[in-house]
HTML snippet that shows the backbone in 3Dmol.js (N, CA, C, O; Angstrom):
<script src="https://3Dmol.org/build/3Dmol-min.js"></script>
<div id="view" style="width:600px;height:400px;position:relative"></div>
<script>
const pdb = `
ATOM      1  N   MET A   1       0.843  -1.179   0.000  1.00  0.00           N
ATOM      2  CA  MET A   1       0.000   0.000   0.000  1.00  0.00           C
ATOM      3  C   MET A   1       0.888   1.242   0.000  1.00  0.00           C
ATOM      4  O   MET A   1       1.902   1.309   0.693  1.00  0.00           O
ATOM      5  N   ASN A   2       0.477   2.201  -0.786  1.00  0.00           N
ATOM      6  CA  ASN A   2       1.229   3.447  -0.918  1.00  0.00           C
ATOM      7  C   ASN A   2       1.026   4.311   0.333  1.00  0.00           C
ATOM      8  O   ASN A   2      -0.067   4.826   0.571  1.00  0.00           O
ATOM      9  N   GLN A   3       2.077   4.460   1.118  1.00  0.00           N
ATOM     10  CA  GLN A   3       1.992   5.187   2.390  1.00  0.00           C
ATOM     11  C   GLN A   3       1.685   6.672   2.200  1.00  0.00           C
ATOM     12  O   GLN A   3       0.967   7.268   3.003  1.00  0.00           O
ATOM     13  N   LYS A   4       2.225   7.265   1.141  1.00  0.00           N
ATOM     14  CA  LYS A   4       1.991   8.692   0.887  1.00  0.00           C
ATOM     15  C   LYS A   4       0.506   8.941   0.594  1.00  0.00           C
ATOM     16  O   LYS A   4      -0.087   9.877   1.130  1.00  0.00           O
ATOM     17  N   ILE A   5      -0.085   8.107  -0.249  1.00  0.00           N
ATOM     18  CA  ILE A   5      -1.509   8.234  -0.556  1.00  0.00           C
ATOM     19  C   ILE A   5      -2.325   7.998   0.713  1.00  0.00           C
ATOM     20  O   ILE A   5      -3.281   8.725   0.983  1.00  0.00           O
ATOM     21  N   PHE A   6      -1.952   6.987   1.489  1.00  0.00           N
ATOM     22  CA  PHE A   6      -2.655   6.658   2.726  1.00  0.00           C
ATOM     23  C   PHE A   6      -2.664   7.844   3.681  1.00  0.00           C
ATOM     24  O   PHE A   6      -3.713   8.188   4.225  1.00  0.00           O
ATOM     25  N   GLU A   7      -1.518   8.469   3.892  1.00  0.00           N
ATOM     26  CA  GLU A   7      -1.425   9.606   4.810  1.00  0.00           C
ATOM     27  C   GLU A   7      -2.260  10.787   4.321  1.00  0.00           C
ATOM     28  O   GLU A   7      -2.933  11.451   5.111  1.00  0.00           O
ATOM     29  N   GLN A   8      -2.212  11.041   3.026  1.00  0.00           N
ATOM     30  CA  GLN A   8      -2.975  12.152   2.468  1.00  0.00           C
ATOM     31  C   GLN A   8      -4.478  11.872   2.577  1.00  0.00           C
ATOM     32  O   GLN A   8      -5.258  12.773   2.885  1.00  0.00           O
ATOM     33  N   LEU A   9      -4.877  10.628   2.324  1.00  0.00           N
ATOM     34  CA  LEU A   9      -6.281  10.243   2.435  1.00  0.00           C
ATOM     35  C   LEU A   9      -6.774  10.355   3.876  1.00  0.00           C
ATOM     36  O   LEU A   9      -7.882  10.833   4.121  1.00  0.00           O
ATOM     37  N   LYS A  10      -5.949   9.913   4.830  1.00  0.00           N
ATOM     38  CA  LYS A  10      -6.323  10.045   6.239  1.00  0.00           C
ATOM     39  C   LYS A  10      -6.592  11.504   6.587  1.00  0.00           C
ATOM     40  O   LYS A  10      -7.547  11.810   7.301  1.00  0.00           O
ATOM     41  N   GLN A  11      -5.754  12.401   6.083  1.00  0.00           N
ATOM     42  CA  GLN A  11      -5.937  13.820   6.391  1.00  0.00           C
ATOM     43  C   GLN A  11      -7.213  14.362   5.757  1.00  0.00           C
ATOM     44  O   GLN A  11      -7.899  15.186   6.362  1.00  0.00           O
ATOM     45  N   ILE A  12      -7.537  13.915   4.556  1.00  0.00           N
ATOM     46  CA  ILE A  12      -8.786  14.336   3.903  1.00  0.00           C
ATOM     47  C   ILE A  12      -9.981  13.922   4.759  1.00  0.00           C
ATOM     48  O   ILE A  12     -10.888  14.720   4.995  1.00  0.00           O
ATOM     49  N   VAL A  13      -9.980  12.672   5.223  1.00  0.00           N
ATOM     50  CA  VAL A  13     -11.089  12.173   6.043  1.00  0.00           C
ATOM     51  C   VAL A  13     -11.147  12.912   7.377  1.00  0.00           C
ATOM     52  O   VAL A  13     -12.223  13.297   7.832  1.00  0.00           O
ATOM     53  N   ARG A  14      -9.992  13.106   7.998  1.00  0.00           N
ATOM     54  CA  ARG A  14      -9.959  13.827   9.277  1.00  0.00           C
ATOM     55  C   ARG A  14     -10.446  15.261   9.126  1.00  0.00           C
ATOM     56  O   ARG A  14     -11.192  15.757   9.970  1.00  0.00           O
ATOM     57  N   ASP A  15     -10.026  15.929   8.051  1.00  0.00           N
ATOM     58  CA  ASP A  15     -10.482  17.298   7.802  1.00  0.00           C
ATOM     59  C   ASP A  15     -11.988  17.322   7.604  1.00  0.00           C
ATOM     60  O   ASP A  15     -12.675  18.205   8.118  1.00  0.00           O
ATOM     61  N   TYR A  16     -12.496  16.354   6.859  1.00  0.00           N
ATOM     62  CA  TYR A  16     -13.940  16.306   6.616  1.00  0.00           C
ATOM     63  C   TYR A  16     -14.709  16.095   7.913  1.00  0.00           C
ATOM     64  O   TYR A  16     -15.724  16.747   8.157  1.00  0.00           O
ATOM     65  N   LEU A  17     -14.222  15.187   8.734  1.00  0.00           N
ATOM     66  CA  LEU A  17     -14.900  14.874   9.988  1.00  0.00           C
ATOM     67  C   LEU A  17     -14.648  15.922  11.067  1.00  0.00           C
ATOM     68  O   LEU A  17     -15.355  15.971  12.073  1.00  0.00           O
ATOM     69  N   GLY A  18     -13.629  16.765  10.847  1.00  0.00           N
ATOM     70  CA  GLY A  18     -13.294  17.789  11.830  1.00  0.00           C
ATOM     71  C   GLY A  18     -12.691  17.208  13.094  1.00  0.00           C
ATOM     72  O   GLY A  18     -12.862  17.757  14.182  1.00  0.00           O
ATOM     73  N   ASP A  19     -11.978  16.089  12.948  1.00  0.00           N
ATOM     74  CA  ASP A  19     -11.402  15.396  14.107  1.00  0.00           C
ATOM     75  C   ASP A  19     -10.007  14.878  13.755  1.00  0.00           C
ATOM     76  O   ASP A  19      -9.867  13.843  13.103  1.00  0.00           O
ATOM     77  N   ASP A  20      -8.985  15.603  14.188  1.00  0.00           N
ATOM     78  CA  ASP A  20      -7.604  15.205  13.885  1.00  0.00           C
ATOM     79  C   ASP A  20      -7.140  13.999  14.692  1.00  0.00           C
ATOM     80  O   ASP A  20      -6.074  13.448  14.416  1.00  0.00           O
ATOM     81  N   LYS A  21      -7.915  13.587  15.673  1.00  0.00           N
ATOM     82  CA  LYS A  21      -7.478  12.498  16.543  1.00  0.00           C
ATOM     83  C   LYS A  21      -8.155  11.164  16.231  1.00  0.00           C
ATOM     84  O   LYS A  21      -7.838  10.146  16.847  1.00  0.00           O
ATOM     85  N   ILE A  22      -9.089  11.168  15.273  1.00  0.00           N
ATOM     86  CA  ILE A  22      -9.804   9.932  14.958  1.00  0.00           C
ATOM     87  C   ILE A  22      -8.828   8.883  14.426  1.00  0.00           C
ATOM     88  O   ILE A  22      -7.985   9.171  13.576  1.00  0.00           O
ATOM     89  N   GLY A  23      -8.960   7.674  14.937  1.00  0.00           N
ATOM     90  CA  GLY A  23      -8.088   6.586  14.513  1.00  0.00           C
ATOM     91  C   GLY A  23      -8.505   6.039  13.161  1.00  0.00           C
ATOM     92  O   GLY A  23      -9.625   5.557  12.988  1.00  0.00           O
ATOM     93  N   ILE A  24      -7.601   6.120  12.219  1.00  0.00           N
ATOM     94  CA  ILE A  24      -7.856   5.613  10.879  1.00  0.00           C
ATOM     95  C   ILE A  24      -6.702   4.702  10.509  1.00  0.00           C
ATOM     96  O   ILE A  24      -5.539   5.104  10.546  1.00  0.00           O
ATOM     97  N   ASN A  25      -7.037   3.464  10.151  1.00  0.00           N
ATOM     98  CA  ASN A  25      -6.005   2.558   9.649  1.00  0.00           C
ATOM     99  C   ASN A  25      -6.464   1.996   8.318  1.00  0.00           C
ATOM    100  O   ASN A  25      -7.571   2.286   7.863  1.00  0.00           O
ATOM    101  N   GLU A  26      -5.620   1.199   7.697  1.00  0.00           N
ATOM    102  CA  GLU A  26      -5.927   0.712   6.346  1.00  0.00           C
ATOM    103  C   GLU A  26      -7.170  -0.177   6.307  1.00  0.00           C
ATOM    104  O   GLU A  26      -7.809  -0.290   5.261  1.00  0.00           O
ATOM    105  N   ASP A  27      -7.521  -0.806   7.423  1.00  0.00           N
ATOM    106  CA  ASP A  27      -8.687  -1.680   7.466  1.00  0.00           C
ATOM    107  C   ASP A  27      -9.945  -0.985   7.978  1.00  0.00           C
ATOM    108  O   ASP A  27     -10.979  -1.632   8.147  1.00  0.00           O
ATOM    109  N   SER A  28      -9.874   0.314   8.226  1.00  0.00           N
ATOM    110  CA  SER A  28     -11.051   1.056   8.687  1.00  0.00           C
ATOM    111  C   SER A  28     -12.142   0.994   7.621  1.00  0.00           C
ATOM    112  O   SER A  28     -11.909   1.309   6.454  1.00  0.00           O
ATOM    113  N   ILE A  29     -13.338   0.582   8.045  1.00  0.00           N
ATOM    114  CA  ILE A  29     -14.477   0.539   7.134  1.00  0.00           C
ATOM    115  C   ILE A  29     -15.120   1.925   7.151  1.00  0.00           C
ATOM    116  O   ILE A  29     -15.459   2.461   8.207  1.00  0.00           O
ATOM    117  N   LEU A  30     -15.276   2.479   5.973  1.00  0.00           N
ATOM    118  CA  LEU A  30     -15.726   3.864   5.846  1.00  0.00           C
ATOM    119  C   LEU A  30     -17.045   4.124   6.559  1.00  0.00           C
ATOM    120  O   LEU A  30     -17.179   5.127   7.259  1.00  0.00           O
ATOM    121  N   THR A  31     -18.014   3.243   6.392  1.00  0.00           N
ATOM    122  CA  THR A  31     -19.328   3.491   6.987  1.00  0.00           C
ATOM    123  C   THR A  31     -19.398   3.025   8.431  1.00  0.00           C
ATOM    124  O   THR A  31     -19.906   3.751   9.286  1.00  0.00           O
ATOM    125  N   ASP A  32     -18.905   1.845   8.719  1.00  0.00           N
ATOM    126  CA  ASP A  32     -19.039   1.282  10.066  1.00  0.00           C
ATOM    127  C   ASP A  32     -18.057   1.898  11.060  1.00  0.00           C
ATOM    128  O   ASP A  32     -18.465   2.397  12.109  1.00  0.00           O
ATOM    129  N   ASP A  33     -16.776   1.867  10.736  1.00  0.00           N
ATOM    130  CA  ASP A  33     -15.752   2.332  11.670  1.00  0.00           C
ATOM    131  C   ASP A  33     -15.672   3.859  11.753  1.00  0.00           C
ATOM    132  O   ASP A  33     -15.460   4.425  12.825  1.00  0.00           O
ATOM    133  N   LEU A  34     -15.846   4.510  10.605  1.00  0.00           N
ATOM    134  CA  LEU A  34     -15.693   5.968  10.570  1.00  0.00           C
ATOM    135  C   LEU A  34     -17.030   6.695  10.599  1.00  0.00           C
ATOM    136  O   LEU A  34     -17.070   7.918  10.732  1.00  0.00           O
ATOM    137  N   GLY A  35     -18.117   5.954  10.475  1.00  0.00           N
ATOM    138  CA  GLY A  35     -19.446   6.541  10.586  1.00  0.00           C
ATOM    139  C   GLY A  35     -19.857   7.434   9.422  1.00  0.00           C
ATOM    140  O   GLY A  35     -20.691   8.325   9.580  1.00  0.00           O
ATOM    141  N   LEU A  36     -19.270   7.191   8.257  1.00  0.00           N
ATOM    142  CA  LEU A  36     -19.585   8.022   7.100  1.00  0.00           C
ATOM    143  C   LEU A  36     -20.873   7.553   6.426  1.00  0.00           C
ATOM    144  O   LEU A  36     -21.082   6.354   6.240  1.00  0.00           O
ATOM    145  N   SER A  37     -21.723   8.492   6.068  1.00  0.00           N
ATOM    146  CA  SER A  37     -22.948   8.180   5.328  1.00  0.00           C
ATOM    147  C   SER A  37     -22.640   8.228   3.833  1.00  0.00           C
ATOM    148  O   SER A  37     -21.540   8.607   3.431  1.00  0.00           O
ATOM    149  N   SER A  38     -23.609   7.845   3.022  1.00  0.00           N
ATOM    150  CA  SER A  38     -23.405   7.908   1.576  1.00  0.00           C
ATOM    151  C   SER A  38     -23.211   9.357   1.122  1.00  0.00           C
ATOM    152  O   SER A  38     -22.466   9.616   0.177  1.00  0.00           O
ATOM    153  N   LEU A  39     -23.872  10.287   1.783  1.00  0.00           N
ATOM    154  CA  LEU A  39     -23.693  11.707   1.474  1.00  0.00           C
ATOM    155  C   LEU A  39     -22.275  12.165   1.836  1.00  0.00           C
ATOM    156  O   LEU A  39     -21.653  12.929   1.098  1.00  0.00           O
ATOM    157  N   ASP A  40     -21.776  11.688   2.980  1.00  0.00           N
ATOM    158  CA  ASP A  40     -20.398  11.994   3.373  1.00  0.00           C
ATOM    159  C   ASP A  40     -19.416  11.478   2.323  1.00  0.00           C
ATOM    160  O   ASP A  40     -18.464  12.165   1.954  1.00  0.00           O
ATOM    161  N   LEU A  41     -19.663  10.266   1.854  1.00  0.00           N
ATOM    162  CA  LEU A  41     -18.765   9.657   0.868  1.00  0.00           C
ATOM    163  C   LEU A  41     -18.714  10.476  -0.414  1.00  0.00           C
ATOM    164  O   LEU A  41     -17.651  10.616  -1.019  1.00  0.00           O
ATOM    165  N   ILE A  42     -19.851  11.015  -0.830  1.00  0.00           N
ATOM    166  CA  ILE A  42     -19.876  11.848  -2.039  1.00  0.00           C
ATOM    167  C   ILE A  42     -19.002  13.078  -1.855  1.00  0.00           C
ATOM    168  O   ILE A  42     -18.265  13.457  -2.765  1.00  0.00           O
ATOM    169  N   SER A  43     -19.078  13.695  -0.705  1.00  0.00           N
ATOM    170  CA  SER A  43     -18.243  14.867  -0.425  1.00  0.00           C
ATOM    171  C   SER A  43     -16.767  14.499  -0.401  1.00  0.00           C
ATOM    172  O   SER A  43     -15.933  15.214  -0.956  1.00  0.00           O
ATOM    173  N   ILE A  44     -16.450  13.390   0.239  1.00  0.00           N
ATOM    174  CA  ILE A  44     -15.055  12.956   0.328  1.00  0.00           C
ATOM    175  C   ILE A  44     -14.518  12.576  -1.048  1.00  0.00           C
ATOM    176  O   ILE A  44     -13.357  12.846  -1.354  1.00  0.00           O
ATOM    177  N   VAL A  45     -15.345  11.955  -1.875  1.00  0.00           N
ATOM    178  CA  VAL A  45     -14.926  11.600  -3.233  1.00  0.00           C
ATOM    179  C   VAL A  45     -14.507  12.861  -3.991  1.00  0.00           C
ATOM    180  O   VAL A  45     -13.507  12.849  -4.709  1.00  0.00           O
ATOM    181  N   GLY A  46     -15.259  13.936  -3.836  1.00  0.00           N
ATOM    182  CA  GLY A  46     -14.890  15.191  -4.491  1.00  0.00           C
ATOM    183  C   GLY A  46     -13.528  15.689  -4.038  1.00  0.00           C
ATOM    184  O   GLY A  46     -12.730  16.161  -4.849  1.00  0.00           O
ATOM    185  N   SER A  47     -13.265  15.584  -2.750  1.00  0.00           N
ATOM    186  CA  SER A  47     -11.957  15.998  -2.215  1.00  0.00           C
ATOM    187  C   SER A  47     -10.841  15.097  -2.727  1.00  0.00           C
ATOM    188  O   SER A  47      -9.750  15.570  -3.043  1.00  0.00           O
ATOM    189  N   VAL A  48     -11.115  13.800  -2.809  1.00  0.00           N
ATOM    190  CA  VAL A  48     -10.126  12.837  -3.313  1.00  0.00           C
ATOM    191  C   VAL A  48      -9.833  13.131  -4.784  1.00  0.00           C
ATOM    192  O   VAL A  48      -8.675  13.115  -5.201  1.00  0.00           O
ATOM    193  N   GLU A  49     -10.872  13.397  -5.567  1.00  0.00           N
ATOM    194  CA  GLU A  49     -10.666  13.710  -6.983  1.00  0.00           C
ATOM    195  C   GLU A  49      -9.766  14.933  -7.143  1.00  0.00           C
ATOM    196  O   GLU A  49      -8.858  14.939  -7.973  1.00  0.00           O
ATOM    197  N   ASP A  50     -10.022  15.961  -6.349  1.00  0.00           N
ATOM    198  CA  ASP A  50      -9.214  17.183  -6.428  1.00  0.00           C
ATOM    199  C   ASP A  50      -7.778  16.944  -5.965  1.00  0.00           C
ATOM    200  O   ASP A  50      -6.829  17.375  -6.620  1.00  0.00           O
ATOM    201  N   ALA A  51      -7.626  16.259  -4.841  1.00  0.00           N
ATOM    202  CA  ALA A  51      -6.301  16.063  -4.249  1.00  0.00           C
ATOM    203  C   ALA A  51      -5.396  15.187  -5.110  1.00  0.00           C
ATOM    204  O   ALA A  51      -4.189  15.413  -5.188  1.00  0.00           O
ATOM    205  N   PHE A  52      -5.990  14.191  -5.750  1.00  0.00           N
ATOM    206  CA  PHE A  52      -5.175  13.227  -6.493  1.00  0.00           C
ATOM    207  C   PHE A  52      -5.312  13.360  -8.008  1.00  0.00           C
ATOM    208  O   PHE A  52      -4.742  12.576  -8.767  1.00  0.00           O
ATOM    209  N   ASN A  53      -6.081  14.371  -8.437  1.00  0.00           N
ATOM    210  CA  ASN A  53      -6.263  14.636  -9.860  1.00  0.00           C
ATOM    211  C   ASN A  53      -6.745  13.393 -10.616  1.00  0.00           C
ATOM    212  O   ASN A  53      -6.179  13.010 -11.640  1.00  0.00           O
ATOM    213  N   ILE A  54      -7.795  12.779 -10.088  1.00  0.00           N
ATOM    214  CA  ILE A  54      -8.395  11.610 -10.724  1.00  0.00           C
ATOM    215  C   ILE A  54      -9.900  11.829 -10.829  1.00  0.00           C
ATOM    216  O   ILE A  54     -10.452  12.748 -10.224  1.00  0.00           O
ATOM    217  N   GLU A  55     -10.553  10.966 -11.609  1.00  0.00           N
ATOM    218  CA  GLU A  55     -12.010  10.975 -11.684  1.00  0.00           C
ATOM    219  C   GLU A  55     -12.518   9.644 -11.149  1.00  0.00           C
ATOM    220  O   GLU A  55     -12.108   8.582 -11.618  1.00  0.00           O
ATOM    221  N   VAL A  56     -13.396   9.701 -10.185  1.00  0.00           N
ATOM    222  CA  VAL A  56     -13.961   8.500  -9.569  1.00  0.00           C
ATOM    223  C   VAL A  56     -15.335   8.248 -10.182  1.00  0.00           C
ATOM    224  O   VAL A  56     -16.213   9.110 -10.148  1.00  0.00           O
ATOM    225  N   GLN A  57     -15.501   7.066 -10.735  1.00  0.00           N
ATOM    226  CA  GLN A  57     -16.781   6.691 -11.332  1.00  0.00           C
ATOM    227  C   GLN A  57     -17.789   6.362 -10.236  1.00  0.00           C
ATOM    228  O   GLN A  57     -17.441   5.730  -9.239  1.00  0.00           O
ATOM    229  N   ASP A  58     -19.034   6.789 -10.421  1.00  0.00           N
ATOM    230  CA  ASP A  58     -20.082   6.535  -9.430  1.00  0.00           C
ATOM    231  C   ASP A  58     -20.225   5.044  -9.131  1.00  0.00           C
ATOM    232  O   ASP A  58     -20.413   4.658  -7.977  1.00  0.00           O
ATOM    233  N   LYS A  59     -20.137   4.214 -10.155  1.00  0.00           N
ATOM    234  CA  LYS A  59     -20.291   2.767  -9.967  1.00  0.00           C
ATOM    235  C   LYS A  59     -19.174   2.183  -9.106  1.00  0.00           C
ATOM    236  O   LYS A  59     -19.369   1.161  -8.448  1.00  0.00           O
ATOM    237  N   ASP A  60     -18.019   2.819  -9.105  1.00  0.00           N
ATOM    238  CA  ASP A  60     -16.885   2.315  -8.325  1.00  0.00           C
ATOM    239  C   ASP A  60     -17.038   2.612  -6.834  1.00  0.00           C
ATOM    240  O   ASP A  60     -16.531   1.868  -5.994  1.00  0.00           O
ATOM    241  N   VAL A  61     -17.732   3.693  -6.509  1.00  0.00           N
ATOM    242  CA  VAL A  61     -17.889   4.091  -5.110  1.00  0.00           C
ATOM    243  C   VAL A  61     -18.585   2.989  -4.312  1.00  0.00           C
ATOM    244  O   VAL A  61     -18.234   2.748  -3.157  1.00  0.00           O
ATOM    245  N   ALA A  62     -19.549   2.332  -4.906  1.00  0.00           N
ATOM    246  CA  ALA A  62     -20.297   1.276  -4.216  1.00  0.00           C
ATOM    247  C   ALA A  62     -19.422   0.081  -3.838  1.00  0.00           C
ATOM    248  O   ALA A  62     -19.746  -0.655  -2.906  1.00  0.00           O
ATOM    249  N   GLU A  63     -18.331  -0.109  -4.548  1.00  0.00           N
ATOM    250  CA  GLU A  63     -17.447  -1.253  -4.299  1.00  0.00           C
ATOM    251  C   GLU A  63     -16.348  -0.947  -3.287  1.00  0.00           C
ATOM    252  O   GLU A  63     -15.632  -1.852  -2.858  1.00  0.00           O
ATOM    253  N   ILE A  64     -16.213   0.305  -2.905  1.00  0.00           N
ATOM    254  CA  ILE A  64     -15.154   0.720  -1.986  1.00  0.00           C
ATOM    255  C   ILE A  64     -15.701   0.698  -0.564  1.00  0.00           C
ATOM    256  O   ILE A  64     -16.646   1.420  -0.246  1.00  0.00           O
ATOM    257  N   ARG A  65     -15.104  -0.134   0.295  1.00  0.00           N
ATOM    258  CA  ARG A  65     -15.592  -0.274   1.667  1.00  0.00           C
ATOM    259  C   ARG A  65     -14.594   0.209   2.714  1.00  0.00           C
ATOM    260  O   ARG A  65     -14.978   0.785   3.732  1.00  0.00           O
ATOM    261  N   MET A  66     -13.309  -0.031   2.454  1.00  0.00           N
ATOM    262  CA  MET A  66     -12.280   0.262   3.448  1.00  0.00           C
ATOM    263  C   MET A  66     -11.294   1.299   2.921  1.00  0.00           C
ATOM    264  O   MET A  66     -11.208   1.555   1.720  1.00  0.00           O
ATOM    265  N   ILE A  67     -10.562   1.880   3.846  1.00  0.00           N
ATOM    266  CA  ILE A  67      -9.535   2.859   3.484  1.00  0.00           C
ATOM    267  C   ILE A  67      -8.552   2.262   2.477  1.00  0.00           C
ATOM    268  O   ILE A  67      -8.178   2.927   1.511  1.00  0.00           O
ATOM    269  N   LYS A  68      -8.135   1.023   2.693  1.00  0.00           N
ATOM    270  CA  LYS A  68      -7.166   0.424   1.765  1.00  0.00           C
ATOM    271  C   LYS A  68      -7.759   0.270   0.370  1.00  0.00           C
ATOM    272  O   LYS A  68      -7.020   0.308  -0.614  1.00  0.00           O
ATOM    273  N   ASP A  69      -9.083   0.097   0.261  1.00  0.00           N
ATOM    274  CA  ASP A  69      -9.728   0.040  -1.054  1.00  0.00           C
ATOM    275  C   ASP A  69      -9.586   1.379  -1.770  1.00  0.00           C
ATOM    276  O   ASP A  69      -9.361   1.421  -2.979  1.00  0.00           O
ATOM    277  N   VAL A  70      -9.717   2.463  -1.025  1.00  0.00           N
ATOM    278  CA  VAL A  70      -9.585   3.799  -1.608  1.00  0.00           C
ATOM    279  C   VAL A  70      -8.147   4.019  -2.073  1.00  0.00           C
ATOM    280  O   VAL A  70      -7.920   4.528  -3.171  1.00  0.00           O
ATOM    281  N   VAL A  71      -7.181   3.638  -1.245  1.00  0.00           N
ATOM    282  CA  VAL A  71      -5.770   3.797  -1.604  1.00  0.00           C
ATOM    283  C   VAL A  71      -5.460   3.000  -2.870  1.00  0.00           C
ATOM    284  O   VAL A  71      -4.821   3.513  -3.788  1.00  0.00           O
ATOM    285  N   ASP A  72      -5.911   1.755  -2.918  1.00  0.00           N
ATOM    286  CA  ASP A  72      -5.686   0.911  -4.104  1.00  0.00           C
ATOM    287  C   ASP A  72      -6.332   1.526  -5.345  1.00  0.00           C
ATOM    288  O   ASP A  72      -5.742   1.522  -6.425  1.00  0.00           O
ATOM    289  N   TYR A  73      -7.528   2.047  -5.185  1.00  0.00           N
ATOM    290  CA  TYR A  73      -8.251   2.674  -6.298  1.00  0.00           C
ATOM    291  C   TYR A  73      -7.480   3.888  -6.819  1.00  0.00           C
ATOM    292  O   TYR A  73      -7.326   4.057  -8.029  1.00  0.00           O
ATOM    293  N   ILE A  74      -7.003   4.721  -5.913  1.00  0.00           N
ATOM    294  CA  ILE A  74      -6.251   5.914  -6.312  1.00  0.00           C
ATOM    295  C   ILE A  74      -4.987   5.511  -7.066  1.00  0.00           C
ATOM    296  O   ILE A  74      -4.676   6.075  -8.115  1.00  0.00           O
ATOM    297  N   GLU A  75      -4.262   4.532  -6.527  1.00  0.00           N
ATOM    298  CA  GLU A  75      -3.042   4.058  -7.189  1.00  0.00           C
ATOM    299  C   GLU A  75      -3.335   3.578  -8.609  1.00  0.00           C
ATOM    300  O   GLU A  75      -2.616   3.910  -9.551  1.00  0.00           O
ATOM    301  N   LYS A  76      -4.392   2.799  -8.744  1.00  0.00           N
ATOM    302  CA  LYS A  76      -4.774   2.247 -10.039  1.00  0.00           C
ATOM    303  C   LYS A  76      -5.129   3.365 -11.019  1.00  0.00           C
ATOM    304  O   LYS A  76      -4.716   3.325 -12.178  1.00  0.00           O
ATOM    305  N   LYS A  77      -5.888   4.358 -10.566  1.00  0.00           N
ATOM    306  CA  LYS A  77      -6.290   5.465 -11.422  1.00  0.00           C
ATOM    307  C   LYS A  77      -5.093   6.331 -11.836  1.00  0.00           C
ATOM    308  O   LYS A  77      -5.048   6.838 -12.957  1.00  0.00           O
ATOM    309  N   GLN A  78      -4.131   6.495 -10.934  1.00  0.00           N
ATOM    310  CA  GLN A  78      -2.966   7.326 -11.254  1.00  0.00           C
ATOM    311  C   GLN A  78      -2.049   6.627 -12.265  1.00  0.00           C
ATOM    312  O   GLN A  78      -1.343   7.291 -13.024  1.00  0.00           O
ATOM    313  N   LYS A  79      -2.060   5.321 -12.276  1.00  0.00           N
ATOM    314  CA  LYS A  79      -1.226   4.562 -13.223  1.00  0.00           C
ATOM    315  C   LYS A  79      -1.862   4.442 -14.595  1.00  0.00           C
ATOM    316  O   LYS A  79      -1.184   4.146 -15.579  1.00  0.00           O
ATOM    317  N   ALA A  80      -3.173   4.674 -14.658  1.00  0.00           N
ATOM    318  CA  ALA A  80      -3.897   4.522 -15.939  1.00  0.00           C
ATOM    319  C   ALA A  80      -3.607   5.664 -16.887  1.00  0.00           C
ATOM    320  O   ALA A  80      -4.131   5.692 -18.000  1.00  0.00           O
TER     321      ALA A  80
END
`;
const viewer = $3Dmol.createViewer("view");
viewer.addModel(pdb, "pdb");
viewer.setStyle({}, {cartoon: {color: "spectrum"}});
viewer.zoomTo();
viewer.render();
</script>
């Protein structure tokens, strides 16, 4: 897993949640562990697209459950 992407993604989520102390690891489940709703995910996707200069397809969002899934997705999109 790309540590640089992971750290940047953690900061995006922390900024969105307004909590710099929230524990986020690669296995954190976006909805269950971090308490993100589908509306929250849409907002975070916009931040991820801007930060990493990628486009996230709506159909792909449904398949992303954990932080490591997001990191893998970003890596894959940046290599394409």
